[in-house]
N, C-alpha and C positions, 0 to 999 in steps of 0.2 A: 723318743724317736729312735728306731733301730738304725744301726749303721747301714747306709745304702750305697757306699762307695768303696773302692779299693785303692785307688791311687790319688795322692794329693800332690799337686804341683803349684809352682809360683811362676806367674807370667808377668813381664813388664809390659805395661800398656800406656797409652798417652796420658791417662788421668791418674796413673799410679801403678802400684804393684797389685795384681789380682791373685786370689786363691782359686784354684780350679780342682774340682773333685771329679775324677774320671773325665776330665776335659771340660766340665761344665762350670760356669762362673758362679761363685758364692755371692749371694746378696744378703743385705741386712734384713732385719724383721720388717722394715718399712719398704723393702723391695728396692732399695738403692744399691748400686754396685759397691762391693766391699773393696774400695780403692784405698790402698795403704801408701803412706808417704815415703817409706824407706824399704829397701830390700831386707834389712835386718828384722824389721817388724813383721814383714810378710812371712819370712822364714820361720820366725818364732810362732806365728799364728798357724802356719801350716803344720808345725810340729804339734800343736794342740789337736788339730784334726787327725793327724796320723796316730796319735797316742789313744784315740778313743777306742773302746772295746765294741762288743756287739750292740751296746746301747749308747747313744750319744748323751753325755752328761754335761750340760752347760756350766755346771759349777766347777768343772775341771778345765774350763776354757776362759779364764779371766781376761786374757789379752783380746780374745775374740769379742767378749762382752764390752770391753772398753772401747774397741774400734767401732762396734755397733753404735755405742753411745755417742762417740764423737761425730759420727756421720748422721744419725737419725735424731739425736736430741740436742747436742751442743751446737752443731752447725746451724740449724734453723732458728735457735733461740740463744745466739752467742751472747747478746747483751745481757740477758737475764742471768746466764751463768757467771759472767764477769761481775755483775753487781752482787750476786749472792756470795761468791767467793771473796770479793774484796771487802764485804761486810765484816769478815773475820778480823780485819785489822782493828776494828773497834774494841774487840774482846779477846785479843790474842792471849792464849794460855800463858805465854812466857811473861806477861806483864802482871800476873796476879800471883802473889807470893804468900806462903804460909806465915803466920805470926810466931808459931812454935811447932814442934821442939827445935832446938838449935841445930841438931844434925840434919833435919829436913831443910831448914832455912839455908844452911850452908851448901847443901847439895843443889838446891835450886839455883843459888847464886853462881856456883861453880859451872854448872852446865848451861843455864839459861842466859846468863850475862854474856857468855861468849857468842851465842847466836844473835842476841840483840846488838852486840858490838859489830858483828858482821854486817847486819842490816843497816846499822847507822853509817858505816863506811860505804856500803854498796849503793845505798839509796839516798844518802844525805838526809837522814830523818832523825827525829828524837822520839823518845817513848816516855809515857807516864807510867811509873811502876807503882802498883797498888798492893798494900798489905791487907789481906783479907779478901772477901768476895763481893764487896760493894762496888758496883760499876762506877768508873770514872772515865770520861771520854779521853781519847788520844788527841794529840794535836791535829787539827784539820789538815795541815800540810803533810803530815805523816800518812794519814788515811788516803789522801789524794795521790800521794806518790806510790804507795803500795798498790792502789787501784790501777794506776798506769802500768805497773809492772805485771799485774794480772792481765790487763787488757792487751798487752803486747804479745800474748801467747796465741797460738793457733788453736783450732778446734781439738786436735789430738792432744796437745799439751794440756788444754783446759779439762779434757775428759780425764786425764791422769791426775791432774792437780786437785780435782774435786774430792776423790776419796782421801788423798793425802791430807787435805785441810780438814775435812769433816771427821775423819777418824782421829787425827792428832789434835784438833782444836787450835792449831797454830798456823797462821798464814806465813809467819816469818820462817818457821821450820821447814814448811813445804817449799818455799821459794829457795831456801838455802840448799835443800835436797836437790831440787831439779837444776840448780846452777852448779852442783858439784862440790858444795862447801861442807857437806856432811854426808856420811854414808847412810844408806837406807835403814840398816839395822839400828844405827845409833840414833837416827832421827825418830824411829818408833819408840825406842827406849826412853829418850829424853822427854817425849810427849806423854809418856806413861810413867814418869818418874815418881809421882805421888803414889800411884798404885803399887809400883814395884818396891817403894820404900815400906809401904804398909805390909807387903808380903814378907819383907825382911824382918819386920818387927813381930808379926803375929802369925805367920805362916800362911800357907796357900789354901784357898778354897777351890775345889776341883771344878765347880761350875764356872767360877770367875776365870780360872786358868784357861779353860776350854774357850770361853768367850774372847779372852785376850788373844789366844792363839789364832782364832779365826780372823780377828781384826788385824793381827799382824800379817797373816797370809794376803789379805786384801791390800794392805798397805804396801807390802813389798811387791806385789804384782803391779800395783799402780806406778811404783817407782821404776820398775823394769820397763813398763809400757812407755813412759815418758822418755826413758833413755833410748829405747829402740826406735821411737818415732823421731828422735832428734836427727839432725843432719848427718852426723857420723855414726849413728846408732849407739851413742853412749852419752852420758851426762857430760856437759862441758865442765872443764876445770876453772877455778877462779884463783886469784892471788891469795885468798884467805883459806884455801883448802888445807894447807899444812897446819895452820893454827886450829882449824876446826876438828881435824882428825885426832887431835888430842882429845879431845873430849868424845730342684727341678732343672730343665736346661739352665735355669736360673735359680740356683739352690739358695734357700734362705739359711742364714747362719744362726737362726734361733734368737 
């Protein structure tokens, strides 16, 4: 789609903050109002619209895409999203450890144990640690407690949480990130620990590096989205943060 507007503004309305293109309200692909929960998120999305050139590129508008998903997809099917994301508690990456070599085993323990310790204290849960790839169930109380933590999020948080969990493969890491217990870059790196360790040992493959860079862009965009959609426009801090840091008139938004 060619760019059809000149001015992008943000307007506070009864149902949230709206984006206006030459005074016309932006709508989602499903034609719902693009009503955003915070001024910080609205300004960031407005920035994506302002940054477009002669042709609108949705790939350069990740925050807009996540807001659309929150309104069009997550809101109407919230229970499904909660169930699917909570399911990652059963197979969390952090619970599956390598048998060898010793250097990889040690690195997994150093980084992943800290995150599991954070979750143990934060949610009063226990974890079953597995050596190898054979599935072993987590304690039912742990799965239920982490499911409650997911269910407590609103549609915008769930929209951002979804790529964080699916890209990283770890619900624990994603929850730690959105609660401010680990930085986004560190969260991405720790969920790609095995891949990065392999790169250190054997060198980088260009196609794999490009794919990982694309995943990282999506991951960091999702983390930023959750932060901007939060009450203060940033991730909330937790008491465990210090320990963890060691480690048309109605225009469619496409």
